[in-house]
N, C-alpha and C positions, 0 to 999 in steps of 0.2 A: 453450305453453312447451316449449322443446326440453329433452329429458332430458340430465342432466349427462354421461352416458357416451356420448352420440351426437354431441356437439359436437367439431369438429376442433380439437385443441390447437394453440396458438400455439408456434412453434419456439423463440422467445426464452423463453417461459414454461417449456417442457420443459427447455431447456438450463440455465436458472436453477435449476430444481428439482434437476437433476442436480449442479450445482456446489455446492449446499448440502450434499449428501452428501460432497463433497470437503472442505468446511469442517469439518463436525463429526467426520469420521473422523480428521482431524489431531489433534483433541482426544482422541479415544478412544485413538489409538495412543500419543501422547506422554505424556498424563497418566495414563489408566487402565491401559494395558498396560505402560508402560515406566518413566517417570521418577518418578511419585508413589510407587509401591510400592517401587522400589529405593532411593529417597531415605529413606523412613521406615524400612524394614527393614534395609537394608545400610549406608547412610551414618549414620543416626541411631541404629541399634542397637535399634530397637523390635521387638516380636514380630509374627508374622503376624496375630495377633488384632486388632491396632490397625488394620491396613489392612482386614481383614475387617469390623470394626465400622463403619468409615467408609462403606465401600461398602454394607453391609447396611442401615444406618440411612437412607442416602439413598434406597435402593430401597423401604424401608418407607413413606417419605413419598410416593414416586411411586405405590405401590400404593393408599394411602389417598385420594389426591387426584385422580389423573388420570382415573379413570372418570367422576367427576362433572364435572370440568372439560371432559372431552370431550363430555358431555351438554350442558353450558352452551354450548359452541362450536357444537353443532348447533342449539340452541334460539335463539341470538342471532347466529349467523354470526360467531363470534369466533376462528376458527382462526388467521388471520393476526396478530391482536392478541396472542394467547397465544404464538404462535411467536416473535414479536418480543421479547416480555418475557423468555421463557426463554433466548433466544439472547443477549440483552444480559447477563443475570445470569451465564450460563456464561462468557462472554468476560471479564467483569469479575472473576469469581472466579478464573479461570485466571491472569490478570495479577497479581492480589493474591497468589497463591501465590509468584510470583517475587519480588515486592516484600518480602513477609514473610520468605521464605527467605534473602534477601540482607541483611536488616537485623538479624534476631534471632539470638542464639546461645544464650540461656538455654533449655534443653530443657523446663524446667517450664512455660514460657510458650509456647515455639515449637510444641511438639507439639499441645496442645489447640487452639491458635488455627488452625493449618493444617488440622487435622481439621474444624473448624467451616466454614472457607472451602471445603474440598474437598467437604464434604457439600452445601453450597449450590450449588456449581458443578456437581457430578455430578447432583444432583436436577434442576437446570435443563436440563442436557444431555439426560437421559433424558426429561424432560417435553416438551422441544421435539420429540422424535421422534414423539410422539402426533399432533401437529398437522401435522408434516411428512409423515408417512405418509398421513394422511387426505386430503392434497392430491394424492395420486397419480392418482386418476381425473380430476382437473382438468387434468392435463398429459399424458394418454395416452388411448387408445381401448381397447375390449375386445380388439382384434386386437394391440395393441402394449403392453399393460400389463406383461407379463412382461419384454419387452425394455427398456422404460423403467426398470422396477425394477432390472433387471440392470445397465443402463448406469449408473444412479445408484450402485449398490454398487461397480461396477468403477472408475468415476471417483473414488469415495470412497477406494479404496485407493491411487490415484495421489496423493490428498491425504495419505495416510500417508507416502509417499515424500517429498513436498514438506515435510511437517511434520518428518519425521526429518532431512532434509537441513538445513533451517533451524535446527532445534534443535541438531544436531551441531556446527554452526559456532560456536555459543555455549557448548555443553557441553564439547566436545573441542578446539575451536579450528580444526577442519578437518572436511571431509566427503570421505572417500576421497582425501585428499591435497590437495583444493581448499581454499583459505583466502582470507579477505578481510582486507586490511591494516587494522589497528586493532581487529580482533575477536580476542580471546584466550580461551583455555579458562576457563570460569567455573564448571565443575562442574555437578552435576545440576540445581540450582535455576535455572540460567541458561536452562533449556529453556522455562519457563512463559510468560514475556512474549512471546517470538517465536511460540509456539504460539497465544496469544490473538490476535496480529495476523494470522496466517494464517487463523484462524477468521473474524475480522471481514471481511477482504478478500473471501473467496469466499462469504460469507453475504449480502452486500449485494444481489446481483442478484435473489434470490428476492422481496425486498420491493419491488422496482421493477417486475418483469415478471409475477409470478404473481398472479392474481386469484381470490379464493375464490368458488366457484360458488354460485349461488342454491340455498337449501335450503327445501323446502316446510314444514319443521318450524318455521321462524321465525314468531314470532307476538308479539302484544303481551301475552300471558299472562305473569304474573309468575313468574319462575323461583325455585323454592324448594329449598334445599339438602337438606332431609330427603326431599322427594319425589324428588329426583335420585338419592339413595342407594337409596331403595326401588325405583326403576325400574331402576337398574343391577343390583341384586341379582336382580330378577325376570328381566331379560334373561339373566343368567348361568346361572340354573337352569332356564329355560324351554326345554328341549331340543325340545319339540314345535313351538314357534314358529320356532326356528332349529336345525334338525336338524344334528347334528354339531358345533355350536359348543362346547358344554362339553367334549366329548372332544378336540377340537382344542386348546383352551386348556390342558387338563390335559397333553396330549402336549407342547405347547410349554413348559409349566412344567418338565417333566423334561429335555427335550433342551437347552433354553436354560439351565437350571440348570448343566449341564456346560459349555456354550460360554462363558457369562459368566465362569465360574471359570477356564477355560483362558486367556481373554483377560487376566484380572487377574494370573495367576501364571506365565504362560509365560516372562516375562522373568526371574523368580526361578528357575524350573526350569532354564533354560538355564545359569545361573551356578552354582547349588547342586548340580545333578546331572551335567550334561554338562561343566561346568568352563569355560564361556565367560567371558572377561573382559567388562567393561562395553562396551568398544568392539566386541568380537566379537558381543555380543548385539544391539547396534544394527545391525551389518552383517547379522546373521541375519534381522532383521525386514525390512531393506531388500531383501534378495535373495528372501525369501519372498513379498513383496507382489506382484510381477508375476504370480505364480501365482493370487493372489486376483483380480486384474484379469481374467485370462483366464477363470477359473472363473465369475466373476459374469456376464460377458457371455455365455458359453456357456450357463450355466444359464437366463438370460433367454430365449434361443432355445428351449431344451428345455422351459421352462415354457409358452411359447406353443404349442408343438407337442404335447407329451404331457399338459399340464395341471399345475397346481401341486401337486396331491396326489401323483401318481406321482413327480414330480421331487423333492419334499421327502422322501418316504420313501427314495428311492435315496440322497439326500445323507446322511440320518441313518445309514443302515446303513453307508455308507462311513466316516462319522465313527467308528463303533464299531471297525471294522477298523483304522483308522489309529491311534487311541489305544491299541489293544492292541499295535500295533507299537512305539509310543513306549515303552510299559512294558517291552517285551521286548528293548530294545537300549540299549547304552551307546556304540555306535559313532557317532562324530561324522558320518561320511559318511551313514549311514542316517538319523541324526536330521535332518540337513539335508533329506534326501529326504522324510521324513515331515512335516517342517515345511512344505514346499512344497505337499504334498497338503492339509494342514490349512488353508493359505491359500486354496486353491481351494474347499474345503468351507465355510469361514467365510463367504465372499462368497455362495456358492450358497444357504446357509440363509436369509439375509434376502431374497434375490431371489425365492425360491419361496414363502416364508411369507406375505408381504404380499398377493400376489394370491390365495392360498388363503383368507385371511380375507375379502377383498373378495367372493369368490365365494359366501360363506356368509351374508352379511348385506345388508340394504338400503343402497343408496348414500347415502340421505339421513340415515342414522344412523351414518356412518363415524366421526365424532368420538367418539361414545359407545363404539362397539365397538373402535376403536383404543385407547380408554382401558382397556377390558377386556383387550385384547391386551397393553397395557403392564402391567396388573395381574398377569397370568399371568407375564410375563417378569420382573417385578421381585420377585415372591415367589420366583421361581427364583433371582434374583440375591442375595436375602437368604439363602436356604437353601444355595446352592452354596458361597459362601465360608465359611459357618459349618460346613458339612460338611467342607470342606477343612481348616479349622483344627482341628476335632475330631480328624480322622484324624492330622494331622501332630503334634498335641499328644500323642495316645495312643501314637504310635509314635516319639516323639522320641528315646527311648533307643537305637533301632536305627540312628540316623544319617539324614542327609539323603536318601541314595539310596532307602532302604527306605520312609521315610515319604512322600516325594513320589511315588514310583512307585505305592504303595498308593492314594494319593489320586486319581491319574489313572485307575487301574483301576476305582474306584468311580464316577467320572464316566462312564466308558464303559458301565458297567452301567445307569446312569440313562438314558442315551441309547437303549439297546436297548429298554427298557420304553416309552419315548416313541414309538419307531418302530412298535412293535406296536399301540399305541393309535391311531395314525393310520390303520390298516388299515380301520377302520369309519367313518371320516369320509367323507361323501358326496363323490363325484367329479363335479362339475358341468361339467367341461370337455367341450366338443363341438368336436373338432378340425375336422371337415368344415365345420360351419357357420361357425366362426371364420375358417377359411381362405377361405371364400367371401365373407367380408365382410358 
């Protein structure tokens, strides 16, 4: 039997995998980064804690369930099944936010209901990434895994532009002056149904053209939940069997703690600290996104050349410097510049982290270990917003500028610790051998 990583990938399968990144990034940008938080906090007058709670609770569910679901997908070959299930739930939940937001006006009913729907949608989005990421070796080779990962992230950010453009037509009534007859400004809640349709359209190809590779772990042995949790815990703490894995996951927890929080609150930061309007915030994201596309593609090439560890360390150190710059300026021009750098780094982080994990663990157990990868990231996504909310609450009396800048400074320090932890993660990249094919 041919090894999974030696088979030449089908172009249609690779392209379909990349397009799925476009689909789910439209959700991440429109719902997580921009419209849900601004709707709840700015339009409905709720506290930062409400948004933090919804994000954190969905991440707790991911942390508790995804490692064992990843183990099940390895055991039974169910990556595509679970990817389809979670994709459907996320799309349906996103559309439901638009329906509920357009119909209900009673805050006592509206707020708890949309929080429940958002938790389901966000849990499903985050869960789908486990099985999507685990399919990367099926659509790439050892020589191209960094590039394919980078192209996925790059095209994903193009999805952000498409998502923002479609949403803006319904939210503002136009996108940079372009409008469609019959479509009028519907406010923040009008973003959700168009976002769900964009997600659906670009997600379809992966279910047509990508085939889950054969896994030698598949068997007729009965899968048991308790045994799966025990095995997952053993894999997490067994550093001798998988050298560098616990250190990498801890580093990822710290740096992703900061990145996830920046993603959630950047839209609010631009309005509350820099003074952007809602329309200016949307324009900021649109102009920043091309830098993410360039950064992702470039980082994929650097990952294949220098290896994922060196590339990821460089990216995290640049994150620290850039966030320090954000804290130190109120100048709009400088903020736009730092925003474009953040865009490049955001795409670069995911591009290099996925191949680094793949280099540390057996390919036949990728579902399980991408479940652990999700566990690390989602614990971070729980802690990050809670940390942010704690700082902003404690410093609320000092005003928006002080409390939000202090929160960004703490996030930068978190990332610095994560970068130092990565130093002792094994570097298994062999540039000469890889280049030789």
